[in-house]
Each structure stands twice: as structure tokens, then as C-alpha cells.
A tleap script that builds the chain and sets N, CA, C and O, in Angstrom:
source leaprc.protein.ff14SB
mol = sequence {
  NMET VAL VAL TRP GLN GLN PRO MET ASP LEU
  ALA VAL ALA VAL TYR ALA ALA THR LYS SER
  TRP PRO LYS GLU GLU LEU TYR CGLY
}
set mol.1.N position { 29.474 -24.764 -3.269 }
set mol.1.CA position { 30.084 -25.653 -2.262 }
set mol.1.C position { 30.739 -24.828 -1.151 }
set mol.1.O position { 31.788 -24.216 -1.349 }
set mol.2.N position { 30.105 -24.826 0.007 }
set mol.2.CA position { 30.630 -24.065 1.142 }
set mol.2.C position { 31.834 -24.781 1.757 }
set mol.2.O position { 32.669 -24.160 2.416 }
set mol.3.N position { 31.911 -26.090 1.532 }
set mol.3.CA position { 32.947 -26.914 2.169 }
set mol.3.C position { 34.348 -26.428 1.812 }
set mol.3.O position { 35.210 -26.317 2.683 }
set mol.4.N position { 34.576 -26.139 0.530 }
set mol.4.CA position { 35.920 -25.721 0.126 }
set mol.4.C position { 36.076 -24.212 0.044 }
set mol.4.O position { 37.178 -23.708 -0.177 }
set mol.5.N position { 34.979 -23.493 0.222 }
set mol.5.CA position { 35.038 -22.040 0.077 }
set mol.5.C position { 35.907 -21.391 1.156 }
set mol.5.O position { 36.718 -20.514 0.857 }
set mol.6.N position { 35.738 -21.818 2.402 }
set mol.6.CA position { 36.528 -21.218 3.488 }
set mol.6.C position { 38.026 -21.516 3.359 }
set mol.6.O position { 38.830 -20.587 3.441 }
set mol.7.N position { 38.429 -22.775 3.161 }
set mol.7.CA position { 39.856 -23.053 2.966 }
set mol.7.C position { 40.432 -22.290 1.772 }
set mol.7.O position { 41.570 -21.823 1.823 }
set mol.8.N position { 39.657 -22.164 0.709 }
set mol.8.CA position { 40.142 -21.442 -0.467 }
set mol.8.C position { 40.335 -19.971 -0.145 }
set mol.8.O position { 41.338 -19.377 -0.539 }
set mol.9.N position { 39.387 -19.378 0.569 }
set mol.9.CA position { 39.521 -17.981 0.980 }
set mol.9.C position { 40.761 -17.796 1.856 }
set mol.9.O position { 41.483 -16.808 1.723 }
set mol.10.N position { 40.996 -18.747 2.744 }
set mol.10.CA position { 42.158 -18.680 3.618 }
set mol.10.C position { 43.441 -18.767 2.801 }
set mol.10.O position { 44.382 -18.009 3.032 }
set mol.11.N position { 43.475 -19.689 1.852 }
set mol.11.CA position { 44.655 -19.848 1.010 }
set mol.11.C position { 44.937 -18.572 0.221 }
set mol.11.O position { 46.087 -18.150 0.098 }
set mol.12.N position { 43.888 -17.968 -0.305 }
set mol.12.CA position { 44.044 -16.725 -1.067 }
set mol.12.C position { 44.542 -15.600 -0.168 }
set mol.12.O position { 45.393 -14.808 -0.572 }
set mol.13.N position { 44.017 -15.531 1.042 }
set mol.13.CA position { 44.437 -14.497 1.980 }
set mol.13.C position { 45.907 -14.670 2.368 }
set mol.13.O position { 46.667 -13.703 2.410 }
set mol.14.N position { 46.293 -15.910 2.647 }
set mol.14.CA position { 47.686 -16.202 2.998 }
set mol.14.C position { 48.604 -15.888 1.821 }
set mol.14.O position { 49.669 -15.297 1.999 }
set mol.15.N position { 48.188 -16.283 0.622 }
set mol.15.CA position { 48.994 -16.011 -0.571 }
set mol.15.C position { 49.176 -14.511 -0.778 }
set mol.15.O position { 50.276 -14.046 -1.075 }
set mol.16.N position { 48.102 -13.768 -0.622 }
set mol.16.CA position { 48.162 -12.318 -0.801 }
set mol.16.C position { 49.089 -11.682 0.234 }
set mol.16.O position { 49.847 -10.766 -0.083 }
set mol.17.N position { 49.023 -12.172 1.465 }
set mol.17.CA position { 49.865 -11.636 2.535 }
set mol.17.C position { 51.335 -11.950 2.278 }
set mol.17.O position { 52.187 -11.067 2.376 }
set mol.18.N position { 51.634 -13.203 1.951 }
set mol.18.CA position { 53.023 -13.611 1.753 }
set mol.18.C position { 53.604 -13.010 0.488 }
set mol.18.O position { 54.811 -12.779 0.416 }
set mol.19.N position { 52.769 -12.750 -0.515 }
set mol.19.CA position { 53.256 -12.179 -1.768 }
set mol.19.C position { 53.817 -10.782 -1.555 }
set mol.19.O position { 54.695 -10.341 -2.297 }
set mol.20.N position { 53.312 -10.085 -0.542 }
set mol.20.CA position { 53.746 -8.716 -0.292 }
set mol.20.C position { 55.008 -8.657 0.573 }
set mol.20.O position { 55.593 -7.589 0.752 }
set mol.21.N position { 55.424 -9.810 1.109 }
set mol.21.CA position { 56.618 -9.853 1.946 }
set mol.21.C position { 57.884 -9.862 1.094 }
set mol.21.O position { 57.857 -10.297 -0.057 }
set mol.22.N position { 58.993 -9.382 1.661 }
set mol.22.CA position { 60.288 -9.499 0.985 }
set mol.22.C position { 60.698 -10.962 0.869 }
set mol.22.O position { 60.264 -11.798 1.662 }
set mol.23.N position { 61.521 -11.266 -0.105 }
set mol.23.CA position { 61.990 -12.636 -0.308 }
set mol.23.C position { 62.719 -13.169 0.932 }
set mol.23.O position { 62.621 -14.356 1.244 }
set mol.24.N position { 63.441 -12.305 1.630 }
set mol.24.CA position { 64.188 -12.737 2.811 }
set mol.24.C position { 63.264 -13.284 3.892 }
set mol.24.O position { 63.617 -14.236 4.589 }
set mol.25.N position { 62.084 -12.688 4.035 }
set mol.25.CA position { 61.124 -13.149 5.028 }
set mol.25.C position { 60.605 -14.533 4.680 }
set mol.25.O position { 60.372 -15.351 5.570 }
set mol.26.N position { 60.421 -14.801 3.396 }
set mol.26.CA position { 59.857 -16.081 2.975 }
set mol.26.C position { 60.842 -17.228 3.186 }
set mol.26.O position { 60.450 -18.320 3.599 }
set mol.27.N position { 62.125 -16.977 2.901 }
set mol.27.CA position { 63.081 -18.084 2.885 }
set mol.27.C position { 64.012 -18.100 4.092 }
set mol.27.O position { 64.951 -18.893 4.148 }
set mol.28.N position { 63.749 -17.227 5.049 }
set mol.28.CA position { 64.378 -17.336 6.330 }
set mol.28.C position { 65.701 -16.694 6.541 }
set mol.28.O position { 66.259 -16.775 7.635 }
savepdb mol mol.pdb
quit
């Protein structure tokens, strides 16, 4: 299913990026 593949890849990329940030960056 190509329909959900791109959004899923984006979600994984965003998660990976935000996971590497300090907690202060996430919660403002």
C-alpha cells in the first residue's frame, strides 16, 4: 500500500528527529 507508506515514513522521520532533541526543546 503506497497510500500510507509516505505518511508513515514521514512520521518515522519526524519521530527519529524529535527523539534526538533535548526535553527542553520538545516542551518549550
